[in-house]
C-alpha angles and dihedrals in degrees: 000000000000115000091231092067092061093051091046092055092049090051091052091052091049090049091051092051091049091051091052091050092050091048092051092048090050092053091051091049095051106286133294094310092084093234123120116243109259120231117231115243112234096230095167092055092046091048091051092051092048091050092051092048091049091050092051090050092051092049091047093050089050100043105034097062091048090049091049090050090051090051091051092050094046090086089057096053113107119241139166090270095042105033098167112027090171091079087078092059115108109242098016116152120202130188128178105232125183113240136226099040106142136189132182128235132291087032117106133207125229093228119199095214136049111248094019121231104182145004133077115354145171116289088236117070126217114251105263105179095124095299120167104203111205092203132044115273134212108281095215090064093044093053090056088058089057088056086060093056100267128143114225118202116198130181137188105243090209092057105038121067127216093266090053092050090050091051091051093045091057089059092054112026110112095351111128120239094023134098137171136202141157116264110198115216100016111146099233125055091237132018130184122205135189126159106302093352134094135173127184120203135174102217136046087222093060107126090218090074093068090040092053092050092047092049100044113023104110091344099167091204095060111040129063108227105051112191095020118141132257094191124117117274103228112236093006107066128022113196089197090057107019126177106281129250116257110214095188123100115265112261128235090273092060117123111256123233089258092051137080129093128266111225109191091199092056093046090050090051090052093050092051094052113115115270116241094028 
């Protein structure tokens, strides 16, 4: 047998092995097309992760500012050790007024402050369950509400624009033991009243407004009739049509700041009114 035939057979076997190796390598690398096999991108998983991250961001944006605001106001919350935090407010005015001095409509009081924040007042209180009065209201009714622990925000309609009124309204609307109304002719653009306390500010964005409310709304250490109601007295006071504001100066027959009558029955009725009304 010629020696060449042996070598030829060996060459064929080597060529077959090489072909098998090339074929196997081609399969591992993505087939015979010479392109690597592409991995599928898990779009559903990625979309879910993005949605969760977005939700967390929305919650954070919503909650964190509120938490920060609460932390800022914590120092203005009354406590046994800090019974009247409002005394730290720049510009606060305080007067010690006797309580329970009542008058009857149409009597007026010769108040010593404008707007008033204490002294004799009508025996019927103005509804103070977070009411934003669009028109000025009778001061003698409003002062009685302060005796019940309410905060009364007033503004001069000639000095506060619509945006300012809207900002103030958001602080009052629906919030128990607060009320708000225009007060034509008051010297400052905005004034805040609670029993025996007053603060005048120039802007609805002044941080002292929230601090005043936090410190004095239903602060049991600073108002006389703790637990008294702010709810409407049926048949006696209509918050949709309240007694109107009288811009004229009180006449000589006005009740002085030292006047008024104390009716124990009326005071007792106030004290028995449901808290939180």
